[in-house]
N, C-alpha and C positions, 0 to 999 in steps of 0.2 A: 403392414396390414392393409387390406383393401377396405373400401367403405362398407361393404357387406360384413366383413369380419368385425369391424368396429361396432356396427349396429347390433350384430348378434351378441357381442361381448357386453354391450350396454344393456340389452334385453335380459341377458342371463344375470347380470348384476342386480337389476331391479327385481327379478323373480326370486333370486337368492335372498335378497334383503327381506322380501315378504315371507319367504319360507323360514328365515331366522326368527321373525316375529312369531310365526305360527308355532314353530317347534318349541320355543321358549315359553309361550303363554297359553297355548290351546288347552292343554291338560288342566291348568289352573282355572281357566275360564269355565270349562265343562264341570269341574268339581266344585269350585267355590262360588260360581255365579249361577250355573244351570242347576246344580245340586245333584249331579250324577256321582255315583261312587267310583273309586279308583278301579274297582273290578269291572264295572259297567264300561268305563272308558277304554280299558284294556281290551275287553272282548269286542267292543264296537270297532276299535281301530284295527284289530286283527281281522275281523270280518270284512272291513272295508279294504284292507290290503289284499286279502284273498280274492275279493270280487274284482278288484282292479287289475289283477295279473293278466287276465285274458284279453284285456282291452288293447294292449300293445300291438300284437300282430294284426288285429283287425283294423285299428286306426292307422297303423303303419302302411297297410295295404292300400287304404284310401289315399294316403299321401303319395304312394307310388303312382296311383292312377290319375289323381286330380291335381297334384302339386303339393309339395311339403309346406310351402309358405301359407297357402290357402287353408289347408287343414289345420295347421298350427294356430292360425287366427281363430278357428272354430273352437279348438280345444282350450285355448287361453280364455276365450269368452265363457266357455262352460265352467272352467275352473273359477273364474271370478264369481259367477252366479252361485255355484255350489258352495264356495267358501263363504260368501256373504250370507248364505242361508243358515249358516251355523248360529247366527244371532237369534234365529227364530226357534231354535231347538228348545223344547220344554219337557221332553220325555226321552227315555231310552230308545223306544221304537223309532221316533222321529230322528234321533241322533244316528242310528244305524243306517237309515235310508239316506240321510244327507252325507254321512261319512263315506258310504259306498259310492255315491255320485262323485264326491271329491276324488276318491281313489281311482275311479274309471277315467275321469278327466285328466288326472295327474299322470297315470301310466300311459294314456294316449299321447299326452304332450311329450313325454320322454322319448317315445318311439319316433314321433314326427320330428322332434328336435334333432335326433340322431340322423335322420334322413336329410334334414336341412344342412346340418354340419357337413355331411358327406358331399352334398352338391356344391356348397360354398367353398369348402376347403380343398376339394379336388385331391391332388396327390399329397397334400399336406394336411389332410383332414384329421389324422391322428394327433398331429402337433397342435392343430387348432383346438381339438377337444381337450388336450392337456392344458392349454392356456385357459380355456373356459372353466376347467376344474379349479384352477387357482382363483379365477374371478369368483366362482361360486363360493369358495371358502371365505373370501373377503366379505361377500354379501351376507352370508349366513352369520358370520361373526358380528357384523354391524347390526343386523336385524336382532340378534339375540341381545346385544347390548341395549338397543332401543326398547326392547320389550321390558327391560328392567323398570322403566318409568311406570308402565301399567301394573307390573307386579308390585311395585312399591306402593302404589295407590290402593290396590286390592279392592276395587269397586267394579260393579257391573258395567258402568259407563266406560271405565278405562279398558276393561277387557274387551268390550264390544268394539271400541275404537280400534283396538289392536287387530281384531278379526277383520274389520272393514277396511283397514289400511292394507292388510294382506290381500284382500279381494281386489282392491283398487290397483295393487301392483300388477296384477295379471292384465288388467285393461291398459295400463300404461305400457306394459311389455308389448301388448298387441299393437299399440300405436307405433312403437319402434320397429317391430317386425314388418309392419305394413310398408315401411320405407325401403325394405330390401326388394330388389327387382325380382319379379316372378321367375321361378325356376321351372321351366316346362318339364313335364314327366318324360323320362327316357323311354324310347320304344322298346318293346320286348324283341329279342332276337327272333328271326323268322323260323329258324330251325328248331326242332323239338329236342333241343339239347340244354334247355334251361332247367336249372335246379328249382324244384318247388320246395318252399320253406318247410312244409309239413313232412316232406320225405327226405330232407337233407340230413341223414343220420350223422355224417362226419361233422357238420356244423353243430348239430345238437350235442355231439360228444365234446366239442370244444367249449360249448356253452356250459356243459356240466362241470368241466374242469374249473372254469372261472367261477361257477356257482359255488363250488366247494371252497375255493380261495376267498370268496366273498364273505365267508364266515368271519374273516378277520375284522370286518368293519364293526362288528358288535363287541370286539374285544375292548376297545377304549370306551365305548358308550355304555356298555352293560357290565361286562365282566370286571373291568378295572375298578370302578367305584365299589362294587360289592366285595372284590378281593381285598382292597385296601382296608375297608372297615371291619372285615370279618376274619382276615387271615394274616394281617401284617401289623407291625407296631408303628407304621407311618401315620402321620396325622391326616384326618379326613380332608382338611383344607388343601392338601396337596393335589387333589383331584383337578381343581380348576386350573392351576398353572401347567399341569401335565397335558390337559386337553388343549390349552392355548399353545403349548409347544408343538403339538401335532399340527394345529392349524397353520402356524407360522412356517413350519418346515414345508408343508404342502404348497403354500403360497410361493415360497422362495424357490423350491426345487422341482416342482412338477413339470414346468415348461422345459427346464434344462434336461431333465430325464427324457422327455419326449423327442428332443432334438437328435438323440442318438438312436432312435428307432425308426428305420425307414423300410423295413422289409419283414417278411414272415420270419426269417432266420433271426433278425434282431428281436422280434417280439418273443420268440421262443427263449432266446438267451436271457432277456431281462425278466421274463416270467420265472425262469429257473432261479435267477438271482433273488427274486422276490420270495420264492418259497424258502430258500436258505435263510434269508433275513427274518422272515416271519417265524420260522421254526426256532431260530436262535432267540428271538424275543420271548417266545413262550417259555424257554428255559430260564431266561432272566426273570420273568414274572414268577416262575416257580420258586427260584431261590430267594426272591424278595420276601417270602413268608418266613424266613429264618433270620436270626440276628436282631440287632438293635434297631431303634427307630431311624438312626442315621444310615445304617447299612440298608435298611428297607427302602428309604427314600432315594438313596443313590442307585440301588438296583432298579427301582421303578423308573427313575429318570432315564437311565441307560436303556431299559427295556422299551420305553415309549419312543425314544429316538430311533432305535433299531427297527421297531415295529413300523414307524412312520416311513422309514426308508424302504422297507418292504412293501408298504401300502403304495408308495409312489411308483415303485417298479411294477407292481401288480397292475396299477391303472394304466401305465404306459404300454405294457404288453397287451392288456385287454383291449385298449383302443385300437391298436394296430391290427390285431387279428380279427376283431369283430367287424371292422370295416373291410379289410382286405379279402377276407374269405367269403364276403357276401357279394352277390352279383350287383353291379351298379344300378340296374333298372329296378331292383327290389330292395334297396337299402332300408326303406321304411319298414317293410314286413320283417326283414331279417333283424333289424335293430329291435323291433318289437319282440321277436322270438328270443333274442339274446337277453333282453330286459326281463322277460317273463321267466326265463330259466334261472337267471341269477336272483330274481326277486323271490323265488320260492325259498332259496337258501337264506336270503337276508331276512325274510319273514320268520323263518324257523330259528335263526341264530340266537335271539335273546333267550328263549327257553332252553335251547340246546346247550349253550355255553353256561347257563346258570347251573344246569345239572352236571355237565362235564367238568368245568373248571372250579366252580364254587363248592358244589357238594362233594366232589371227589378230591379236591385239593390238588397238591403237587402232581399226583398221577394223572389228573385230568389235563393239566397243562402239557405234560409230556405227550399224552394221547393226541391233543389238539395239534401240537407241533408236528407230530408224525403224520397226521392226516394232511396238513397243509403242505408239508415237504413232499409227500408222495404224489399229491395232486399236481403240484408245480413241476416236479421233475418229470412227470408223465406227459406234459404238454407237447413235447417234441414229436414223438411218433404220431400222436393224434392230429396235431396241426398239419404235419407234412402229408398225412393221409388225406385230410380235407383239401389241401392244396392240390394234390395229384388228382383227386376226384373232380375238383373244379376244372382243372385243365383238360381232363379226359372228356368231361361232358361238353365243354365248349368246342373242342377239336374233333369230337366224334362225327 
């Protein structure tokens, strides 16, 4: 790894640690310390997520024009200020404003980080992003574990400290990113053959496919806990080791999976494999609702392993195609578009899976598996069309 690679990995680890603190403790801070209801928090976070979706392409475009590192430093500073402002929240209205600011800064950072990865990684950018995904899982796990100290204390001081440490993590990340050499923006090709993000329908179609596949991310975080307690005889404490299994497998296998993906054809193949694995895991989740506690626990464990393998393949294919099908001079804008497209599905996933998988039971799992399988198997012609379109526009 180059010095820039190591610096970026260190920055991602720091940010992920702060995110782990936030994810584990923010809701409790808002409900037990600020005094908001669970419904208020849910509505506020949803509104913030929707508000932030449009920031990716805009901030990504700025990164393409002025440099990814420079704009990343700006968004990291904005994240630090916005996150730290949460300790000043005293009402629902103020919470919505602050959370929306956090959402805009967060989505902007994701798009810019994608552009920075593309520049630093070069031809191996998809592999680098896979490595950074493993680092992210490590950081989030460590942060979530650290948040346990504040949760155990259950005081405003402890929760406020948790939020402020998360805010400080963004400033520390900015200091690390500042050590990376400046990446000058790439010039636009002179000929009027450049794809414009807002009109690149083939790329948007690829984004939509991966958006549908992104529904799988809510399976373990939302559907699995609800399914275990309401439809199986498995003990509720099984949720924690199952999620830990997912984290460990991603850390161990994501980089290895990425090493085998070096082209659009490889991206298509591994995405199709992901679709098959995710569909199979849905069937295993379905059958876990029958039989004894031991049978349910065994089926759930196997389902999580298969699901995680599908998740890893999905990520490897997504990284390759999202980078390769985007023009080099506009990686920031295209990563922003891709993030916005998949973000819509990620935002809708909790409510959608609750209705489909929990309310409808086994039939819902079969339906979800069919949707994921259809989307994944359909990536081939869509991605190849996007590839031909890109070549045609450049050579025209």
